[in-house]
N, C-alpha and C positions, 0 to 999 in steps of 0.2 A: 528701284525695284524692290518689292517686298520679298524677303527670303522665305522659302518654304522648307519644311522639315518633314521627315517620314516618321510616322507614328509607330511606337512599340506597344503591343497588346499582349496581355496575359493569355496564354493558350493552353497551358498544361501545368499540373502540379502532381507530385507524388511523394511518397515517404511517410505519410501520416496513416497510422493504423487506427487509432482512436484518440479522441480528445480526452484529457485526463480528468475533466470535471463535468462530463456529460454522461447521463445514464445510458444504459444499453437496454434493448428490449428484444424479445424473441417473437418470431412469427407464431401466432397462437392458434392456427387452424388445427383442429383435432378431428381425425377420422377414426371411427370405431373399427376394431378388427372384425373380420368375418371369416368364413370358412375358406374363401378363396382370395381374400384381399387382406394382407397384413397391415397393421397400423404403422404408418410412417409419418411422424409429426415432429415439429419443433426443430427443424434442421437448419434454420437460417436465423442469423443474429444481425440486428441493425445497430450500428455504432456510428457516432458522430466523428467526422474527420475534417476538422476545419469548417469550410463552407459546404461540404458535401456529407452524404450519409453512405457509409460502406455496408454492403450486404455480404456476410460471411456464411459459408457452408460449414456448420459445426457437427456434421455427422461423424461418427466414430471411424467409419471405414474410408471416407473420401475427403478427409480434412486436408486441404492443401495449404491452408494459411493465407491464401490469396483472396482478395475481395472478388466475389462473383459478379458484382454489379455496383455501380456508383449512382446515387441519386443526386441530381444537380438542381441548383436554383438558377433560373435564367438571369441574364444580366439585366439590371435595372437602368433606366434611362432618365435623364433630366427632362422635366416637363417643358423647360424653356426652349431648349435648342435640339432636343432629341439625342444628345450625346450620352454614351453609357457612363454610369457612375463607376469610378475607379475603385472605391472602397467596397469591399465585399464583406458582409456580415457573416459571422460564424454561427454554427448551430450550437444552441445552449440547452435544448431539451428535445426529447424524442418520445413519441407515443405511437403505438400500433393498435389498430382495431382488433377485436377478438378473432374475426375471420381472416385477418391478414390482407384485406383488399384495400385498405387505406392506411397510409403512414403519414404522420404529421411531424413537422419539425419546427421548433421555435428558434428564432434567431436573435442575435445580439441587438439588432435595431428595433426590436419589438414586433416584428412581423411573424406571421405563422403561415407555413406553406403545406400543401397537401399533395401527395402522390397517389394516384389511382393505380391499383394492381401493380405494385412495385416489383413483384416477382414474376411477372408475365414473361414466359420464355425461359425462366430459370427454375421455377418451383417444381421440384420432383421431375425434372426433364429426363433424368436418367431412368426413372421407373417407367415413364411414358415411352421412351425409346425402346426399353427392354420389352415392354408389352407389344409394341409394334413389330419388333424383331421376331418375337415368338409367333405372332400372327402371320407374318410373312413366311415363316418356315413351315407353315401348314398346321398351326395349332387350331384348336376348336374356336370357331368364330363366335359361338354363343357363350363361350366360357369367359368369365370375368377375371381379368388380369389386374394386378396392382398397377395403378397409374392410369387406368382408363378414364375415370371421372376427372382426375386432375388434368389429364391431357386435354379434355374438353374445356375445362375452365380456363386453363392457361395454355392454349394451343399454339400461340404464336411464338416462333423462334426468330431471333434477329441475327442469325449467323451470317446471312447473306446480305443484310442491309444494316450497316452500322449507323447510318444517318437516322433510320427509323428507330433503332434502339436508343440513340441519343435523344431523339425527340420524345420518345416515350418516358425516358428517365428524367426528363426536365419537367419541373413542376409548372402547372398552369393555373393553379388556384392560390391566390394570395389574400391574406387577411392582415389588415393593419389596425390594431387596436390598443397597443401599448406604447408608452413613451420610451421605455428602456427595455432591457433584455427580458426575454421570456424565461421564467424559472420553473414552471410546472405545466404539464399537459396531461389530459386524461380524456378517454373516450367512454361513452356509454357502452352497454353490452352489445347493442346492435350496430354500433359504429356510426350512427347518424348525427350525433351531437358531440361536439368537442368543447372542452373548457380549457382555458389558458390562464395562468397566473403569472404576473410579472414582478419585476423589481419596483415598479411604480405603484405597488400595493393594490392594484385593481385585478378583478377576476372578470373575464369576458367569456360569454357563452356564444358558441358559433354553431350554425346549422351546416354540418359537413355535406349534407345531401343536396341542399339548395345553394350551397356556397355563399352564405350571407351571414351577417351577425344578427344575433337575437337581442341581447341586452348586456349591460355591464353591471357588475355588483361592486359596490363600494362599502368599505367598512374597516378593512385592515389598515393599520398604520405602519406596517413594515413589509418587507419583501415576502411575497407568497412562496412558501417553501414546498408545499405539496397540495395535491387535490385528488380526492377520490369520490366516486359516485356511490351512493348507498341506495339500495333498492329494497322493495317490500315483496319478498317471494312467499307464495302460499305453500303450505305443507302438503295439500292434496293434489298438487301438480295440475293436471288438466281440469280438476273440479273447481278451480278457483272461480270460474264464471258462475257456477251454481251457487257457490257460497256468497258471492257478491249479490246475486239475485235475491237470496234469502234475506240478506241484511237489508236490502232496499225495501223488501216487503215488510220486514219487522219495523223499520223506521216509519213507513207510511201508516202502519196499523197503530202505532203509538200516537201519531199526530192526529189521526182521524178516528177517534174512539166513538164519536157520536154517529158516524155513518153506518148504514145498514150493510149486511153481508152481500147483497146483490151488487152494490156499487163496487165493493172490493173484488168480486169475481170478474166484473167487467174490466176493471183496471188490470187484473192479472192476465186476462186474455189479451188486452192491448200490449202488455209487456211481452207476452209470448210472441205476438205478431212482430213486434219490434226486434226481438231476438232472432226470429227467423230471417228477417232482412239483414241483420248484422252477420249471420252465419255465412253469408256469401262472401264476406270480407274478413274472415278470420285470419287469413295469412297476412293481411296488411295491418292488423291490429297491433302486433308486436312492434312493427316499424314505426307506427304512428304514436304508440304509447310513450316512447322515449322523447319524441319531440314535444308531446303534450305534457311531459313531466309528471304523469300520474304515477304515484307511488315511487318517486325518485327524489332524492335529496342530494345535496352536494356538501361535502365536508372539506374545509380548507384550513391549513395551518400557516402561521406567519411568524416572522421574527419579532413581532410585537408581543409575543408571549401568549397569544390567544388562538384557540381553534373555534371556527364558526361553522354552524350548520345553516345552510341556505335553503329556503323554500323557493323552488324555481317557478312555481305557479304564481305565487304572489310577488316574486322577485324581491325578497326581503330576507334578512337574517332572523331566523326563529330561535336560535340558541347560541350562546357564547360560552365557551369553556375556558377555564383558567387554572392556575395552580401547577404549572409545569416548571417552575423554578427559573424562569427567564425565557429565552427564545425557544419557540416551538419549531422543530426541525423536520419531523417525519410523521406520516400517518399511513395506515394500511387497513384494508377492509376485505373480508371474506364472507360470502353468503353461505358457504358450506360449513363454517364453524358456528354452530348454534349452541347457545348457552341457555339452559332452562332456569329462568329466575322466578318462575311462578310459585316455587316452593317457599320463597322468602315470606316472612310474616309482615308484609307490607300492607299498609292500609289502603293503598291505591291499587285497584283491580281494573286496569285499563287495557291490558293486553289479552288477545285471544289465544286460546290453547292451540288452535289449528294454524297459527301463523309463525313462520320462521323469519327472523330479521337479520341474522348474522351478527358479526362482532367487528368493532373498530378499535384499532390500537393507535395510540398517539404517544410520542416521545418528545422530550425537550432536552434541556441542557443536562439535567440530572440523570442518574442511573436508572431511575424508576420509569417503567413503561406502564401506562395506564390503559385499561380496557373498558370499553363502553358497549352496552347492548343497544340495539336499535329498536325503538318502539314508535308507535303511531299515536299522535295526540299528545295532550298535556295532562299531567296528574290532577286529580280532583282537588287536592289540598295545596296546589302550587300557587305562587303569587299571581300568575296570569289568570288562573281561574277565579281567585278572590277578587281581582281587579275587574274581571268581566261581570261578576255578580253585582259589584258596586255600581258599575256603569249601567247595567240593566235596571237596577232599582231606581237610579236617578232618571233614566229615560222613561220609565213607567210613571214616575211622578209627573214628569213634564208632558208626556204624550201617552194617553191611555189607549189610543187607537192604533198602536203600532202593529203592523202586519206580522203574521207568523213567518212569512218568508224572510223578513228582515232579521228576526230572531234566529232563525235557522242558519242564515248566512253568517251571523256572528259566531255561532257555535262551530260552524265548519272551518272558520279561520284557524281555530286551535285544534280541531279534530283531524284535519287532513294532513298536517305537516308531520314529517318524520323527525324524531328527536333522539338524543343519546342519553343514556343513563349509566353512571359509573357503577361498575360491578366488581372491580378488583384491580390489582397491580402487582408487579414483582420487579426486583432489581436485577438487571443483567450483570454478567460477569465483568465486562470491561468498565473501567471507571471514566473513560472519556465520553464525550457527547456522541449522540447517535446521528449518523449520516442518513440512513434510510432503513426502512422496514418493508417487508413484503411477505404475503402469504402465497404459498403455491396455489395453482389454479383450482385444485380440488381440495384444498385445506389440509393436506397431509403434513406440511412443515411450515414453520414460521421462522424467517431469517431476520436478524438484527445486525446491521453493519455499524461499526463504531469508527471514530477517527483513529487512524493507525493502520494496523495490519491484522484485523480480526473480524470475522463474520460468525456470529453465533447462530447455530441451527437448532431449533427447538422442535420436538415431536409434539404434535397436537393430538391430545387424547380425545376419545369419544365419550359419550355420556356414561357408559358402564364403567370405564376406567376412572373417570372423574369421581363417580360415586364411591368406588372402592377406596381411592386415595383420600376422599373426604372422611370416610368412616375411620380409616386408620389414623388420620391426623387428629380427629376429634377424640379418639381413644387415648392417644398419647397426651393430648392437651388436658383431658380430665385427670389423668394420673398425676401430671405435674401440678395441677391446681389443688388436688387433694393433699399432696405433700406440702405445698406452700401454705395451705390453710392450717394444717396441724402445727407448723412452725410458728405461724403468726399467733395462734391461740395460746401457745405456751409463752411467748415473749411479751405480748401486750394485753392490756385490758381495754375492753371496749365498752362504751356506754350504749344506751338505747338508740341514740341517733345514729351512731356508727353501725349498729346492727341493722337499722333500716336501710342505710346506704349499701351495706353488703347485700341485702336482699335485692335492691335495685340492680346492683352489678351482676348478680346471678341471673336476673331476668334478661339483662342485656347480653350476657354470655349465651343464654339459651337462644336469643334471637340471632346471634352471630353464627350459631352452628349451621343454620340453613342457608347462610349467604355464600355466594360464589367466591372461591379463592383461585386467583390466577395460577398459583403454583400447582394446583391440582390438574389444570388443563394443559399446561406447557411444561415440558421437561427437557432440559438441555441434552442434546444428542451428541453434537460434535462442534468443534470450532475450526473454521477454515482460516488458515493463515497464508495469504498470498505471498509470493516471493518479493514483491515490491509494494510501495505505498499505494493505497487505493483511496481516491477521493470521490470518484463517481459512484453513484448507487449501483448495486449489483442487480442481476436479473435471474429469476428462477426460470428454468426450462419447463414449459407446460407439461403436465403429467399425462400419460396415457392410462388406460385401465390396468395394464400390466404393472406399470410402475406404481400406480396407486395401491394395488393389492400388496405389492412387495415393499411399499413405503420407501422406494428409492427416488431420490431427487438429484437434479443437476443444476448448477448455477454457473453463470459467467460473470467475470469481473474485468473491468477496464482499469489498467494500472497506469501509474504516472510515468512509467518507463516505456510508453508507446507500445504496449503489448496487451494481449487478451489471454486470460487463463480461464479454463473450464474445469470445474471440479465435480466429481461424482461421489455421492454418498449412497452406499448400498442399502442401508436400512436405518432410517432415522429413529425407529422405535427401540433400537438397541441401546442399552444403558451405557453411559460414559464410564468406562473403566480401562485399566491398562491393556486388557485383552482385546478391546475393540479398536479396530483400525481407524485412523483419521481419514478425512476426506481424501479421495484419490484424485490426483491431478491428471487430467486426460492428456495423452501425448498428442500434440499437434505440431505440424511443420512450422518452423519459425517464420513468421511473416516478414517480408522485407521492410526495412525501416530502422532508423537509428533509435537507440534507447535513450538518448540524451540530445542536448542541443547540437546542431550541426555548426561547428566552429569554422571549418575550412572547406572550400571546394576549389577544384582546379580542372581545367579542360585540357585534354590531350592535344598535341599539335595538329593532328588531323581532324580534331573536333568530333570524333566518333564516340568516345566515352568520357565519362565524368568521374572524378574521384572526390568523395566527400568523407570527412574525418570528424569524429566526435571523441569524447573521452572514453567511449565504450568500444571503439573500433573504427575501421575504415570500410567503405563500400565502393564498389565500381558499378556505375550505372550506364546503361545505353542512353546516349544523349537524345536519340530520336524517339524511342518508345517509352523511356522512363522506367524500364525494368531493371531489377538488380541482377547483375551478372556475377559478382563476387562479393564475399564478405571476408575481411581480413582482420586478424587481431593486431592491434597497434596501441600505442600510448595515447595520451591526451594531446591531440594535434592542435597546434596553434597557427601553423602556416604550412604551405605546401606548393610545389610546382613540379612540372613534368620535365624529365630529362630530354635532350634533343632526339633520342631514339624513339620517343613516344611510347615506350614500353614501361620504363621505370619512372617512378615518382619519388621525390624526396619530401619527407614530412618532418617538420620540426615539432618537438614535443615540449610540454610544460616542465618536464623534469630536466631539460637541458640536453636531451639526446636528439639524434637524427636517425631516421629510418628510411631505407631505400626499399620501396615496395615494387615487386614485379606484378603489374596489373593484369597481364595476360594469364599468368600462372595463378594469380590470386594468392601470392605468398609474400612474406617479408623476405625477399630473396637475398639481400645483402645488408651489411652494416659497415660503418666506418671502422678503420683499424683501431685496435685497442691501444691504450697508453702503455708505456714501458713499465710503469709501476705494476699494473695488473699482470703483465706478462711475467715479471719477476716473482710476484706472489704465486702464480700458478706453477712456476718452476719449483719454488720452494715446497709447495704442497705435493707435487709429483715426486720430488726427491725424498720427502718424508715418508714415502711408502704407503700412501693412502690408496691402495689398489681397489678397495671396495668402492670408494667414492668415485674413482676413475671409471670403474665399470658402470656405476649408476649414471654418471654423466654421459658415457658413451651410449647407454641405452636410451637416455632421454634425447640425445641428438638424433639417434635413428628414428625414434618415435615422433620427433618434432622437426623433421627435415624441412617442412614448409615454413616454419616460423623461426626467425632469428631475433634474439633479443637486441634492442637498440643500444647504441653506444651512449652511455650516460655521461661520458667525459667530453663530449663535443663542446659544451658550455657548462659553466657552473651555475647559471641561472636559466630561466625559461627562454626558449628561442621564440622571439616575438616576430621576426621578419626574415624573409628569404627572397633572394633575387638572382636570376640567371645572368651570367656575363653575356654581353652582346656577341662575342666571338664563339660562344657555345663551348668554351674550354672548361668551364666550371661554374661555380655559383658563390654567392656571398650570403652570410647569415649574420644576424644581430641578436643580442641577448640582453637580459637583465643583469648580466655580470659586467656591464660597461665595456664590452668588446664587440668588434666587428671582425669576423674571420673570413678568409678567402679559402676556397676549396677547389681542387682540380680533379677532373674525372680520371680514373685509372681502371684497369681491368686486372682482376686477380683470379686465381684458380678457385672454382666453385668447391672443389674438394681439396683440403689441405694436404692430404696424402698423395693425391695425383696432381702434380703441378702442371703437367702437360695436357690435362683434360679440358673440360668445358670451363669457360671464363664467365665471370659475373662482374657487373658494373659496381664500382665503389668510388670513393673519393678520398683524397688525402689533403691534410691541412697544409697550406702554403705560407700564409702570412696573417698577421693580426694587427688591427688598428685599435689602440686603447683610447677610450673616451672618458669624459669627466663625469658622466651620469649614465643612467640606464638608457639603452637604445630601444625605441619602440617600433621603428620601421626603417627600412633601408631600400634604396633604389639607385640604379645606375642609368645614366642617360643612354639612349640608343646608339649614339655615336661613340660611346665608351670612354669619354673624356672625364666626366665628373661623377663623383659618388656623393649621394645625399643621405642624410640620416636625421631622424627626428628624435629628440632627447626628452627626458623626463623634466627638464628645467624649462619647458615651454618654447624651446628654440629648435631651429633646424640648422645643421652644419653641412657645408658643401666642401668636398675635398677633390683634389685631382686624383683620378683613378690609378694612374701609373705610379706616381711618386707618393701618394697619400699625404700630400701637403695641404694645409688648410687654404681654402679659397674664399668662402663667403659664410657669413653668419646671418640667419634670417630671424628677425625678432618681430613679434606682433601678436602671437597667440596668448590669450590670458590663461589658458590651461593647456596641458600637454597635447600635442598633435599625435593622434593615434595612428594616422595613415597619411601617406602622400604618394604621388605618382608624377612621372615626367611624361610630357607629350612625345609623340613619335619623332617630331622634328627637333627635339632637344632645346626648345625655346621656352616653354612654360613649365613651371612646377606648381602643382596644386596640392595643398595640405588641408587637413581637417581633423577635428578631434573633439575633446570634451567641451570646448567652448561653443559647440553647435554651429560654428562658422566655417566657411571655405575661404581660404586666402590664396590668391593667385599671384605667383612671383615670377619675375623675369630672371633667367639664369645668366643674363649678360652682366647686369649690375647688382642683382639681388634686391631690386626694389619691389614693393608690394603694389601690384596693379589695382586690386580691389579686394575688399572683404565682404562676403555675402553671408547673410543668415540663411543657413541651409536646412536645418532640421530643428524640431522641438526638443530633441535630446541629443546625446552624444553621437557623433558620426563615427561609424565603425570601419567603413571601407570606402575607398575612392579609386576609380579606375578610369583611365582615358580610353576612348575609342581609337583604334589604330588609324593613323593618317588623318586625324581630325583634331580639333580642339574641343570636341564634345566629351563629356564625362558623366559617369554614373556614380551616385553615392547611395549609401544605405545607413540606417541608424537605428537607435533604440526606440524611436517613435513609430516603428512598424512600417516605414515607408521606404520605397526605392525611388530616387529622383534622377531626372535626366536634365543635363545642364549644357548651355552654350557658353563656354568660358571666354569667348571673344567678345560677346555682348553682355556677359555677366548676368544672364537671365536663366530662370528655370523654365524648361520646356514642358516637361511632363512630371506628374506625380502619380506613382502606382502604389496603391494601398491594399494590396491583396493579402499581405501577411497579417497574422493576428497577434504576433508577439515580436520581440526585438529581432531585427535582421542583422546577422553578424558578418556576412561575407557575400561577395558577388564575383562572378567570372564572366568575361566577355569574349566572344569569338574574335578571331584575328580580323575578320572582315566586318565585324559589327552587325552581322545578320541576326544574332540572337544574344540573349543575356540570361544567366542562371543566377538565382539568389537563394540563400538558405538562412535559417535563423533558429530562434528558440522554440518555435512551434513544430520543429522536426520535419518541416516540409521543404522540398526543393521545388522552385517555381521557374518555369520557362517563359520568357518574354521574347517574342519574335517581331522583327521589323517588317511592317507591312508596306504596301505601296500607296497607302492613303496619305496624302499630304495634309499638313495643317500649318496654320500661320500663328505667329506668336501672339498677336493682338487678339485673335479669335479665342485662343486658348486662355488668355487672361480673362476675357469676358465670361467664358464658361466657368472658370473657377470662381469669379465674383458671383455669378448667378447661382452656383451651387451653395456658396456661403449664404447668399440671400435666402435660398430655399430652406436651408437648415435653421437660420435665424427666424424665418417666418413660421416654420413648424413649431419652434419653441414658443414664439409669441402667440400662436393660435392655441396651443395647449394651455398657456397661462390665461388667455382670454376665456377659454371654455371653463377653466377652474373658477375664475371670478364670476362668470355668469351662473354657474351651478350654486356657488355660495350665495349669490344674490337671490336666486329663486328660492333656496332653502330658507333664507332669512325672511323673505316675504311670506312664505307659507307658515313659518313659525309665528309671525306677527298677526296672521289672519285668524279666521274662525274655524280653520280646518281641524280635524281630529289628529290625535297623536299618531294613529296608524298611517294616516295619509302622509304626515310629515316624515315618518320613518321610511315609507316607500319612496318618496321623492329623493331623500338623502342617500338611500342605499342602492338605487338603480339608475341607469342612464343609458344613453345610446351606445351600441357596441362599437361602431366604427370610430375612427379618429380622423379629425379634420386635417388633411394634408394638402399639398399642392396638387396631387392627382385628383382629389375630390373637387377642388376649385376648378381645375381644368375641365373635369367632366361637367360641372355646372355651367361653365362657359360654353361648352359645346352644345349642351341642351338648350341654353338660352339663344345661342346663335341659330340653331335649327328651328326653334319656335319663331324667332324673328323672320327668318327666311321664309318659312311656310306662311306666316301671316302676310308678309309682303307679297308673296306670289299669289296668294288667294285674293288679295285686294287688286292685284294687277289683272288677274283673270276676270274678276267681277267688273272692273272698269272696262275691260275689253268687251265683255258681253253686253254691258250697258250701252257702250258706244255702238256696238253692232246692231242692237235693237233700235237705236235712235237714227241710224243711218238710212238714207233713202234706198240704197241698193246694197244690202249686206253681202251679196256675193262678190262684189268688187273689193271688199276690204281684204287686205293681206292677212294671212294667217298669223296667229300669235307665235312669236319665236320662243322656243323652249329655253328654260334657264339651265345652262350646263351644270350649275352648282347642285342641282337636284338629282344628278346621276340618273336621269331619265325615269324619275319617279314622280308620283303625285305628291303635292306639297306635304300633306299630312302623313303620307307613307314615308316620306323622307324624315320627318320628325320622329316617327316611330323607329325607323332604322337607327337614327343617332341615339335615341334613348336605349335601345336594346344593346348598343355597343358598350354601355357602362357596365362595369362588373357589379354583380348583385351585392357584394360586400360594401361597395362604395355608393350604391344608389341612394340609401337613406341620407347620408351626409350631403350628397350632391343636391338632393331635393331641398334639404334644409338650407343650403346656401342660395337657393333661388329666391328672388323677390316674389311678393304675392301676385303681382301682375302676370308673371310667367306661369305660376301655378294655376291661376284662373284660366288662362288660355289652354293649359294642359288638360284641365277638366273637360273642356269642349272637345279637344282632340281624343281624350279617352272615351267619351261617348261615341264618337265616330268610329273608333277602333273596335269597340265592343259591338256595335251594330253590325260590323263586318266580320265579327268572330275572329279577330286577329290578336295573337299574343295575350290570351285571356289571363294567364297567370301574372304576367307583367302588369297588365292593366289593373287587375285587382290589387296588387301590391302597391302600385303608385297611387291609386285612389285612396287606399287606406292611409298611406303616408301623408298625402296632401290634406286629407280631412283631419287627421290627428294634429298636424302641425299648425293649420290655419283654421281651426274650427270656429273661433269667434268672428274672424273677419268674413268667413264664408256665410255665417249666419246673419251677418249684418248687411250683406250684399244681396239685392233682390235678384239680379241675373244669376248669381251663383246658386241661390236656392232653387231656381227653376232647373238649372243643370243637374243639381243633386237629386231632384225629384225624378228626372229622367234616368239618372245613373242607377238609382236604387233597384228598380226591377230588372235592369240589364245585368247588374252584378249578380243578383240571385239566380237568374235564369242561366247565365253562362257558367257560373260555378256549379250549378246543379247538373248541367250537361257534362261538364268535365268529370264530376263525381260519378255519374252514371257510366260514362266511358271507362273510368277506372274500375268500377265494380264489374262491368261486363268483361273487361280484359282479365281481371283476376279470376273470375269464375271460369273463363275459357282456359286459362293456364292450369287451374286446378283439375279441370276435366282432362286435359292432355296428360297431366301427371298421373291421374288415376288410371287412364287407359294404358300408359306406359308401364305402370306397376303391374297391371293385370296381365299384360303381355309377358312381362318378365316372369311372373308366377307360373304362367302356362308353359313357358319354355323350360323352367326348372322341373 
């Protein structure tokens, strides 16, 4: 009979406040203040916490330090058998749309997930509840209270339905486009387009609205470190449309000089009619503009030392910047910081006076930060313009009949793209490399974060202040130059050539006077120095109008110590001098969570609470809810266990001391008795008459009654192991001082002066066992007969517990065994350590039953499940594994941790398991009722390994195919521009097992529909040929079609494919299935079903199989029938969209009119 086991599943994790290497971002919704409604913005902060995203309330008045909400990624499942994947990717990048309605998270496996309305039920709920309360008390119903509009936008509360809240906080949108971790994310201003950069050097552009990939940009040779969108904003605000109309008219007038004025008037009238039609859809233009990428460019930086500007319309790189001294690490853009560079004596006059483009800052390894202005088009004297003229002349010689449209198209290629022009630089104060840079949302401040503990905040000057500083700087420069010239004239003689050179230098200096100097626009205001090391990029809190006028900014920093700090700067325009205060750290409640690695955990005997210890202190957690109940100061804990009373716990520290902690009171309630030597020293000090010191010590004891210093003389070396005696009379400790000590429980007076008062638990040393080497772990058999210890010399020694006489010596480990444990029946001893193996020993003869390769790195802890021969292990390879040591087989592997796992704790019944490690998280695994079999679990692991290898092979195959296509294009007669486009762009999605499964499902549905249609046709033919059709039995329906028509079933299966995977799935289909899908698409369009999906699929199939479709006669007929259908159905949808938008605008105008009347 095959043995069945019960599965353990990860159910909960807690303790992580923020990941130390992931950026934080604020909620950026901004509401302008009014007479009745005060502005309340930027109160929520998003931080990565392992595989989740925490949402914190950072308001000054209601900061509790607790996460208001957690955003989860759903479990992923294997495509082969449907089992969930044990390994959980962690969040590596976060981005939030400007309106706060979409949050994106990039993960370590290369995936990107989206959360819609992440603050639903949380955002400004207090203001909304206050408004409802005032209204219920009899307030003016027509009066507008703070939180009214926000209550409508985020009206749902999940207080009564936790399952609904959990479902809402779980992401349902998944993009797979990168081979490795995502390193950069950025949204457009309207939040409809998302760009992701990864460590695989690729940049992928996603449509966040339609939840699909657009295209991939290739060109970097190193990890993409940052990405920002650059826009072209007009200075006249709402008059931008008129300006564009005037520019169109001027261009047409230049092209058609020979046409008469009447034709021009007719064209202008037609343009006005078109503009009147477009006016009905003004509200949708802003949303569509971003997806069309008009006046939008993308700037990315990479570790290859280059910054690239991408033309998103042409899907190509239009500019490459270098000269950053090595790796390029950060970039920032602000459209509010506008630099007027038209005053420079530049021969290229390509920029319009009415256009504001903003400024881009880029930093590399060096101290220098370079600034670039954004302009449209290419300079007249640039290399690209000269190359274009040469190509035009060559084409004119070959073909004199070239159309004007072709020439205009060539000019537009260089005119439409946004580019960067270097305007200046300055050196920051810190000498280390830059981690991140950011402008505040209104351009008031500019922050530069460097490696270490410094964030420099610069005041951004306006145009008047820049002009004043420039004039003062030029005045000082001229004075210095005059003095220098006088000295040079006196010391040297110059000939005529040198005089001419000096004249040229003077001309160059005159030209430099009008150039932009970055030091004039940016002035150092303050330096923020966090209390801990900061590796993750900081985040500016979005400004309000009040803070913008007062030039006050706030920023948040995620520290390496699992903490978040928020700093307020009252006025960034104040000059940095001793009288100016530094950035003020905002007081926030200390969030629960360890500041360092969790080295030890221990469960109480009743399993109600959990003790966790790190070098920064100890914490008491509720085992059911995961909430922190107590925080206790302690030393660097290396081992711990609970006393039999369930209230006190003993902690062994790295400095050789022992601490007895009262978990209910949350205090270090007792310590072991002190040595006689220390007592003698204290007596001598007291006899010496140091009364002042005694008074100070007494005051300190009264002030610190809850904390008692540990006894440092328990061991001379670190305490590596601790174990309770089976009879509960005491415990045993082992240390690096080559000793094993026995301790007995005793009760002493809590107050030394009142010996008859309250008692407290302590322990006294009873006996010592001297060893030949450092002792790493110790254990006693449950029957109390044997004592085992693992030594630094790679052996384990077994002694009789009562006489401490030597019994067995266990040899076999190649490296020291860091941990070992004995089964509850005292039959088996299992040990593991740095050699990555588990060795199972028999305690009767000391023979090694089996050696098992357990982990890919050192095994840090091993625990038996009570009353079984099952065991759990954890190691530095981030895994927790479940073993059957009777069969010497691994049962389960749980890979939820993201860093090394140091320790585990198992309940007495084996119902749950708790693990902790270097990622500062504590994770709960519960035993379920789901049985599993060993052979099936092995097959699942093999299938998952096959899927991983298949993914790598598919990525390699795609790379080879792209290289082959590029090579063929380069060898052909295509132009250079075409070759560049093919090399720099590609499909957004990545070929994975999910896309292959989706393609298989589509193919199976098409086959089933074809087979069913043939069966129906055969039945109808047979019915027509029969003598008496009424006597024929009816055709039995196919249950696989789910009571649908065959082609409807095929449409249902196609619609189940995620939009992000549809392109890759169609690409995996053979041409025969695509040919059948075209027939089905025609059928679906005729019935006006899923028009958007049908248009998308038709476009994909025609683009992918254009040559084969053109060579097939039947396919040409199908395409001829599809063409009018596609146009008519798309036009109907467009008309419906325009009608709905016009209706919503009318409703909005009527609502505003009613509001004005009520006022």
